N, C-alpha and C positions, 0 to 999 in steps of 0.2 A: 834450353829455355823451359819454363813451366808450361804445361799443356792447358791449364785453366786456372782461373782465380780461386775457385773453391779448392782445387788441388793444392795450390800454394798455401792457402790459409790452413788447410788440414795438415799439411806437412810442417808448417811453422808451429802450429799448435801441438802436433805430435812431437816435435823437437822439445817443446817446453814441457808438455805433460810427460812425466817420468815416474820412476819408483818413488821419488820424494813426495809426490802428490798424495799417495795413499799410505806410505809408511812413515816418512819423516814429519810431514805436516801435522797429523793428529798427535804424534808424540810431542812435538814442540809446543803445540797448543796446550796440552795438559801440563807439561813442565813449566810453561810460562804463566800458569794461573788462569787458563781458559780465556775469559773475557778480556783480561788485561793484555794478554798476548795478541788477541784479535785487534784491539785498538792500535797497538804498536805495529801490527802487521799491515793494516790498511794505510797507516801513515807512511810506512816504508814503501808500500806499493805505489802511493801517489808521488812520493818524492824521489824514489830510486827506481822502482820497477818499471813503471810506464815510461818515464823519461829515458831510461836506458834502452828499453825496447825500441823506441823511436830512433834513438841515436844509432843503435846497431843496424837497424834497417837502413838508416841514412848512410852510414859508413859503407855498408855493403853495396848499395845501389850506386853510390858515388864511385866506388872502385870498379863497378861494372862498366862504367864509361870507358875505362882503360883496359878492360878485359882481364881484371884481376879478381880472382875468387878466393885468394888466400891472404892472410893477415899481413905478412911482410909487404906485399904489394899494396894492400889497402893503406897501411901506415905511410908508405912511401908516396902514395898518391895524395895524402893529406898534408904531409910535411916534406918539402923538398930539401932534405938534409941526409947526409950519408948515414947518420945514426938511425934514421926512421925504420929502415928495413930490418935492422938488427933488433930493434925493440919488438918488431913483429914476430920474433922467434917464439914468444910466449903463446902466440896464436897457433903454433904448430905443435909445440911440446905438450901443452895442456890438453887439447883434444885427443892427441894420440895416446897419452898416458891414461886419460879418463876412459877412452874407448876400450882400452885393454882390460882394465879391472872392472869396468862397468859391464862389459859383455860377460865376464865371468859371473858377476852377481846376477845378471840377467838369466844366465843358464840355470841358476837355482830355481827361478820361477817356472822355467820350462820343465825341469825335473819334477817339481811339486805338482804341476798340472797333471803329469803322468801318474804320480803317486796318489793323487786324489781320485782319479778314475779307477785305479786298481785297488784302492783302499789299503795301500801299502802301510800307511801310518795308523790305520785303525787299531783300536785297543790301547792306544797311549792316551790315557784320560787326564793326564796332568801336564802342566807347562814344563815341569822339570824333565818328564819323559820325552816331551817333544824337543826340548833343547838338546837332550842327549841324542835324539834321532837326527837333528840338524847337524850336530857336530860329527856324527858318524858319516853323514853324506859328505861333509866338508873334508873328511879324511883325518880327523883327530878326535880325541876323547876316549873314554874307557870302553864304550860300546861299539861293536862292529856289526852293523846291520847290513850295510851295502858293501859290494865289492870295491876294491881299491880303484878299479877302472871307472866306476860310475861317474864321479865328478868330471873326469877327463872326457868321457863320452859326451855328456851333455854340454860341456864347454865347447868342444869341437863342433858339435851340431849347431849350437847357437851362433858361433862365429861364422860357420859356413853360410847360414841363412843371411847374416848381416852382409858378408862380402858379396854374396850373390846379388842381393838387392842393389848395393851401390855400384856393382859392375854393370848394371843395366842403365845407369844414367839417372838424370834428374826426373824427367817425365816418365821414362819407361820403367824405372825402378822405385825411386823414393816416393814419387807422387802416387803410383799405383798402390804401394804399401799403405800410404796414409789414407787413401780412399777406402781401403778395406779395414785396416787396423783400427782407425779412429772410431768408425761407427760400431764395430764389434766391442771396443773398449767401453763406449758409452752405453751400449745395450747391457753388457754384463754389469757395469757399475750401477745402472738404474735398477736392474732386477735385484741386486744385492742390497741396495739402499732400501727398496720397498720391503724386502724380506726382513731386514733388521728393524725397520720402523714398525712393523706389525708383530714383532715378537711379543709374547705374553710377558708379564712382569716376572723378574727373576726371583731367586730365593729370598733376597732382602727387600723385595717390593719395588726395586728399581726397574724402570722401563727405558727404552731408547730415548724417550723425551728427556729423561733425567740426564743422560749423557750429553745430549744436545744442549740442554740448559747449562750444564757445567762448562762446556766449551765456549758457548757464545754469550752467556750472561756477563755483562760488564762488571769487573771487579777493580775499582780504581786504586785499591791499596797496593797493587804491584806495579803501577805505572812509574813509581819512583825508583824502581830497580833497573839499573843500566843494563843488566844482563838480559832482561826481557826485551829491551829495544834492540840489542845486538843480535839476539836469537831471531827476532822477527826479521831484521834486515838480512841475516844469513839465509833464512828460509826463502826470501824473495829471490836471491841468486839461484838457489836450487830449483825453485818452482818455475822460473821463467827461462832458465838455461842461458842467462846473460853472463858475459865475461868468459865465454867459451870459444868464440870464433865461428860458431855454427850458424847463428842467425844471419851474420854478415855474409857468410858463404852463400846461403840460400838467397839472400837479397841481391847478391851480385848478378844474378841471372834475370833481374828485372831491368826494364828500360826507364828512361826519364818520363815516359808517358804513363807509367804504371803508378797507381796510388799506393803509398806506403803508410799514410796517416791512418786512414780508416782500416786498412788491412792489418796494421800493427795493433790497433786497438781491438779488432776482432780476435786476433790471436791471443792477446792478453786476457780478454774477456772469456774466451773459451777455456783457457787454462785455469782461470780463477773459478769458473763454474765447476770444472772437474775437481779442483782441489778443495774449495771451501764447501760447496754444496754436496758433492759426492764423496770426496776423500774424507771429509769430516763427519760423514753420516754413516760410515760402515764400521770401521775397526773399533774406535773408542766407544760409540754407543753400544755395540755388540758386547764389548768387554764389560761395560757398566751393567748390562742386563745379567750377565752370568757371574760376574765377580764383584759387583758393587763399585761405587766411586773410588773407595780406597784401594780396592783390588786393581781397578783400571789404572790408577796412578802408579801403583807398584809395577804393573805391566809396562807402562810407558818408561819408567825409570830403568827397566832392565834392558832397553835398547830397541831401536826401530826394527831390527831383524827378528828379535824375539816376538815382537807384536805381530808381525806378518807371518812368520814361519813357525812359531810355537803356539801363540795364543789362539790365532784364528783356526788352525787345524783342530785344536781342542774343542772350540765352539762348534765347528762344522759337524763333529762327531755326535753332538748332542741335538742336532737339528734334522728334521725330515729332509730327504734328498741331499744329505750332507756331502756325498761324493760329487754330485753335480754342482753344488754351491762352491765346493773347494776348487773344482775345475774352473769355474767362472772367476773366482777370486784370483787364482794364480794365472789364469789366462789373461785377465785384464792387466795384471802386473807385467806379464810378458810383452803384450802389445804396447803398454806404456814404456817399457824399457827399449824395445827394438826401434820404435819410432824416434827415440832420442839417440840411440847408439849409431844408427846409420847417418845421422846428421854429423856426429863427431868425426866420422871418416871423411866427410866431404871436403874440408879445408886441405887435408893431406893430399887427396886425389887432385884437387885443383892445382896445388903447388907443383906437383910433378908433371901434370899434363901441360900446364901453361908455360912452365919455365924450362922443361927438358923435353917436351914434345912426346912424352910417353903415352901409349894407348891406355884408355880407362881400364879395360879388363886386366891388362898386365899390372898396372899399379894396384888395382883392387886386390888381386890374388897375392901379389907380393906383400901388400900390407897385411893381408890375412895370415901369411906365413910368419911375418915378424910378430904380429899380435899373438899368434898361437905360441910361439917360442917364449916370449916374455910373459904371456899369460900363465904358462905352466909353472912359473916361479910363484905366482900368486896362489895357484892351486896347491902347490907343494908346501909353501911356507906361510899359509894364511894365519896359523896360530901364533906365529912369531911377530905379527904386526907388519909384515911386508906390504900388504894391501893398505893398511891404515896410513902408512907414510905417504903413499901416492895419493890417497884420498885427501889427506890434509893439505899437503904442499901444492898439489895440482888442482884438486876438486873443491878446495875450500879457500885457503889463503890466496892461491893463484888467481882465482876468479875475481877477487876484489882488486888485486894488483892490476890485472888486465883491464878491468872496468875503469880504474883511475886513469890509466894511460890513454885509453881510447876516448874518454870524455874530454880530457885535456886537449888531445889532438883535434877532435872534431869541433868542440865548442870554443876553444881558445886559440889554437893554431890556425885552423881554417877560418875561424872568426864567427861570432854569434850571428851576424847578418847573413853571411854566406851559408852557414849551416842551416839557419832558419829557412832561407829561400830554397835550399836544396831539398829539405824535407817536404816542402809544399809543391814541388814540381809534380804535376799530374794528380794532385790531391783532390779527392772527392769532397773533403771537408777541411776546415782550417783548425789547427790546434789552438786552444784558448791562449790568449796573449801572455797570461801570467806564467805559462810553462816555459817561455823563453828565459825568464829570470831564473826559474827553478833549474832548468837544464844548464844554464851558464854558471850559476853561483851555488845554489843549494845542493844539487846532486853531487858535484865534485867535492864540495866541502864535507858533505855527509859521508861520502866514500873514503875520503882521506882520514876522517876521524875513526871510521871503522878499521881501516888498514893499520893505523898507528895503534889503536887500542888492542886489536888482535895481535899485532906484532909484539907488543910489550907483555900482554897477559898470557898469550898462548904460544906464539911462534918461538920466542926465545927459550922458554922452558922446554918445549919439545925439541928444539935444536940442540940444547945442552944435555938432552936425555934425562932431564929431571922429571919429565912426565911423558907417558906414552902417547903417541898420536891418536890412538883409539880411546884414551882415558886410562887413568890408574897409573901405577908405578911401572917402570921399565924392568922387565925380567932380565937378569944378567945373561941368560942363554939366548935372549932375543937380540942382543946388541949387534952381533955380527950380521944378522939378517937385516936389521934396520940400516946399518951402514952400507951394506950392499944395495939395498933398495934406493937409498939416496944417491949412491954412486952411479947407478944406472940412469937416474933422472939427470944427473949432471952430464953423463955421457951423451944422452939424447939431446940435451941442450947444445953441447959442443958440436955434435954431428950436424944438427940443423943450422947452426951458425955457419959452419963450413959450407953446407949446401946452399945457403942464401948467398954467401960470397961467390960461390961458383956460378950460381944462376945469373947474378948481376954481371959478372965478368963474361959469361958465355953469351949473353944477349946484348951486351954493350950498352946497358942502361946508364944514363947520365943522372946522377942523384939530384943535381941542382936544377935541372930543367924538367924533370918529371917524365911521364909517359905520354904516348900518343893518345889523344882523345878521339876514340873511334866514332863516337856520336857526332862530334863536330866534323870529322873527316867525311863521314857518310853523308851528312847534310850538305856539305860543300860539293860532293860528287853529284848528288841529286840535283842541286841547283845548277851545276854546270851542264 
């Protein structure tokens, strides 16, 4: 169980606050036309993000009544049908796959924190030089600055810290991390935002205010572009970590007496404060000061990683106390990453602990071994799009698919009235009544439109190898690695389907009658 309400909210917020808040959000805002993107972003937040946040808290706490902290059990608790548990396989494969490659990306931030303190990248005054430096660290490219062992070392260290935290449990590991990591993240982000806001005008006369104006000034001309709306909706998934199975796992450790309405809103608000106020105030405004608006747009177009790992280091080298500022930038990215990645491991641990009776420590370190083995493939074959495939199918398209399934099960199968009543058990405040219609009709339809649109415009071309998952054309030499990457995802899917079947058979679950309601059973024992 959670040790405190503040620990729960910080952990939930830490799950939501991730690398996308500081790297992906500013880039999407710039590419979406600044103010136009923000209009679409807040509409998506209102119609998708906040409703999904409440739904996932509701799904998790409902399953907690039956002592189920994993998605197959959650779906089976909502829908008493033999297919329900197998639909839940997406809630095991997605967090495991994302945990593996996300931890690898997270290791870059840990490495660059060290490189900033040691001034390892100092003297590389252009973005092209920093891109070459990044590629050297990643193990490919023409330049060889780092030893071949460097990315493996930082990946192993990052993975070790993640596994150690989750092995200590909910209150003893994850909650403690959140109580330290989130305040440090806020402190670093606020300091950097203040430093950027007080920068003198750049060579072209632009200031940080110019960058903020570009991002947030409404520009209605782009609102007719469907891609802006799709990009905004996609960012909502990334920023709130919905469609992952992690929020539900955390919420399963709550009781019916615990509030989830106000707590869920507090989590969403914390995340939005980090993303919109802090995430939008650092990278792009700093890029505008040093490179102008057109230069910042070019930076954004070059990719989220280039913005964080190439552009920002160039900027830090031109600022007083640049090494310290670089340490704070990459340090906050590391804390943003690890508070999310430990959440991804939670549903996996819950599944093996609850269904097979395995000890938490044993599951955690076994998971770490599997993640390290599969993660090595991402380290070795990053340049061939191996990671991009997992990121698209599990970390992008899969999130929307997951969200569609869970919304239908919670709001349609469980029923709007029961779902609405479930959300308000123990609630400190009531959700405005119009959200019941939004969650029942608008949110699922919005999600289905996104799923179909992405399926036709993105998924099919990527599946046919007409377009690379990371963008651009598919290199012929990359095809075997892409097929292997997909094959491993399919293998993971099949293994988990078999494990779900084995778990239900082992524990003698009856699909049509559901699980034992421990809350009602405990209440009856107390009454007796």
